[in-house]
N, C-alpha and C positions, 0 to 999 in steps of 0.2 A: 527492583531498586527504584525508589521516586528521583525526581529531576536534581531534587537538592542535594542527595546523596551520589548522584552521578556527577554533578558540578564539583562537587565535594572533592571527590577521588581523582579528577582529572586538575583538577589544581595541585595537590601533592604530586600526582606524579610530574607536574611541571617542574617542581621544586626539586625532587629529585634529579630530574635531567642537568637542573641549574646547579647543583649542590658536585655531580659527577664533572659537569664541564669546568668548572670552578678548580676540583681534584685536578683535572687533565692537564690544564694549564699550567698549573704553579708547578706541574712534573715533568711537562712535556719542555716548560721554559727552563727549569735546570737543565735537562737532556740536552738541550739543544748547544749548554755552554760547554758541556766535555769533549775534551780533545780526541777528534775521530782518529789522529796518528799514530795510535796508541791502545794496546790492548786495556781494556776496562776492568775497573777492579769488580769486587764482588758488590760492592755499595751501588754502584752504578749499573751494573747488569740487572740489579732487583729490581731498582726504578725503572729503567726503560720496562721491565717484563709488567711491571703495575703500569705502567702508564698505558700499554697496551690493553691489557684486563680492562682497563677504566676504559678507553673508546671503545671497544667491543660492548661493554655494558649501555656506554650512551647508546650508539645503535640501535641494541635490542630494545632498549627503551624509548625509543623516537619510533621506533616499526611500531609498537605496544599503541603509543599517542596515536598515529594516524590510523590504525585501527578504530580507537577509540570516537576521532573524530569525524572519522569516514569521508567520504567521495562525496564533492556538491552533486555529482551526477554519477549512473551508471549505463555501461555502454556493456552487449552482449551479442552473439549471433543465435540466431535461430533458424532452425532448418523445419518448415510446413510441409508434412507428408499429406497428401490427397489422393486423389482420384481423378481423370479426367474422364470427359465426358464417354468413352470405351471402357469405363471403369478399370483402366491402367493406371497404375503406380505412378505419382510424382512427386516430386520432390521441390520446391522453393526455398532459397535463404535470403536473411535480410540483417542490417546489424538495427538494433533497437536500442535506443539510450532513451533514458529517461531522466531528466531533471531536476532533482530536486527542489533545488533553490526557488528555481526559475518558477515551480508549481506553488511553494510557499508562498511566495509574493502573491502571486495569483489568488491562491486560497483564503488569502487574509483580505485582499479586498474585494473578491468575491462572497463571502460574507459580511461583509461591513455594507455591501451593497444594497444586501437582502435583509439586512436588521438581524443577522442573526448574531447575538452576543460571544464574543471569543474569550475562554480566560486568559488573565494576562500572561500565564507563560505558555499560550499557546502552542508559539513559535519553538520553546525547550522541548514540550514535552514531544512534537511533531522529529524534529532534530534525533532526539533520542531513541526513538522510534523506527528512524530510517539509519541510524547508526547504529543499531544493536543489530539488523535485520540485513546487511549488505549482503553476504553470502547468500541469504535467502533470496533476496530479490535477483540477484543475479542469476542464480539457479533456476529461479521461476519462470525469466526470461527466456533462458535458455530453451529448458522443458518446457514452455506452454505458451509462449510468445507474446504475454503481456505486455502490454507499449503503455500503458497509462496508470496514472495513481491518482486516489482522491482522499484528501487529507480530512480525513471528518473528527468532529470534535466529539468529546463525550457528554452523556447525559443530554439529548436533545429531546425535544417532545416532540412525536410523531405527528400530531395535529398542528404543533405550532411550523414544523419543518413544510410542511403539506399548504399550508398556508402561504409563508411566505415565498414557497418556491414556486407555486403554481397562480401567481398575481399575475394578472394581464392575459390568465387561458379563459375559457369559456368550463364555469364551474365542471368541475369532477364529475365523472358520473360513476357511481357506485351500484355493485350488484346488491341483489335482496342477503345472499350469504354473507358480505360483507357486514353489512349494516346489522342483521343478527350477531356480527358475533362483536358490535361494539361500534363500528367504524373504526375510522381512524385513532379515537381515544382506547379502545378496545385490543390495537396491535400490540399483540409482545414478541419482543425481539431479544433473539440467542446474545446478541454483540451491542454494548450500550455504552461501551468506553471509547475515548478516545484510539482512535486507529489508523493504517494506511492500507487502502486497498487497489489491489496490483488488477488490474483488467485491462480487457480489449476495450479500444477504442478506433483503430486504423480499420475501414470497412466493415465496420460493425455495426451500423446504423440497425440492421436488423439480423437478427439471429442466422436468417437465410444466405446471408451476405458470406458469412467466415467460416470456415470451414472446419474448425474446433466447436466453435456455437451448433451450427447447422447439424453435428453427431446429438449435440443436447435434445431436440426436437421429437418429442413422445417420449421420452421418458417422465416416470412417474416423482410426483413431486417427494414421497418416503425414499426414493432410491437418492436421490439427489441429496437429501437432508444426510443419509446413511453414508456418503461420500464426504460426508463435512463439509458440505457447500453452504455459506453462513450469509450469502448477501443478502441485505436487509432491505426491505422498503424505502427504509430513510436513504438508505446509500441508493437505493434508485432514482427516487425521487430529485435528492442532487445531484445525481451524474446525468439525470435526462435537462435538467435545468443548464449544467454547464455544457453538454452536449449541443443545445441550442443556442444558445448564446455565442457558440464557438463555430456551430456548421451552418445555421440557421434551418436545419432539421432536426425531425423528434426522434428519438429511440423509438423504435418496434411501431410504426406503422405498417408492418406488418407482422403477424405474429404477437407471441404474448410472452412474457418473460416469467418465469416461476422467482421469488424469491425466499428461499429454502429458510432463510436467518428469521421469518417473520409469518407470525400465526395470530388466528382468532379464535376464541371460545366457538367447538360448535353446540349450541342450544341440547341437542341432541345427546353429547356427551363428545369428550375429547374434542381436537382440535381442527382447523383448517388451515389450509397454506396461501397465502398471499401472493399474486398475483398479477400483474399490471403492464399495458400497452399506451399506445397513442390512435386516436382515433379523432379526425377532422382537425379540431382547435383546442382538443380536452383529454387531459388524462383521464383513463378507464383503471378502476380499481376492481379487483374480484378475490376471491377466497374457492377453493377447491379442496375435495378431499383430497388428504395422502395419498391415496392409492392410486388418484383420478391421474387422468394423460390425455394428451392432444397430439396430433400429428403440428401440430402449427404452434404447441406452446413447448418452449425449452428454458435454459437458462442462461445466464452471463454467468460463465466461470470465473472466477475470482479467487484471491488468496488476501485472507486477512490477518494481518498486525500488528501486535498490541504493545 
């Protein structure tokens, strides 16, 4: 469903509620004029019953509207299971809140500051994705502890995003394998449309800092792809910049992050999976064989909503 269709359907629902409300008011006003000291006749009883049905239908329609519109923010309880230094099972709980309206305003300003052109209906597109996925977002927070969202416009150019997001950094370090695959111009991304990415931010500067992410260290890139991890290099570069501007620190100053949603061609056949980290004062981008792994390389677990 596109945004125009969505807005049109919402307008129709609003008109229906208004019509129902007018009908109810007419019936209710007439019913209130009845003499309550006597037994009502059949016509009066029927009118009362009809007013009750209209009232119930109004309540049902309003609940549907609320679901269509969606909340400005979502809060949910997350229980993180881990092990202590003695390998004993531990549990910690926290209430995680994600404020969509606040993040939307931030994102519009962020992209403007970095000269990324947004479509005129960017707000409407992101609001539609958010509203359609409210239940998924809440469940993902409860089950995986996501505490941040990235609002990514569609059809971005990877080279352009890299240039604008790395402005002010020392020139990016690129590996030979990454260059062999065409560098940023050669990156192929699984997801290129507008999307909302659920991800971890709190205590997640490095993968080893957060239990959920630490568990991914050493996993093969191909296994991450098979598990439907689609975090892209575009997502990573944007998140890297936002994280720096908000915290003063860079992601992955220790360890590397696979971006399973981004690959480059292997001149010898097949493809290589892109990964990135931060070293000194610059971004480092590399590519590795799908069956490759390292104890220092893992993945920023995420959920892509379109």
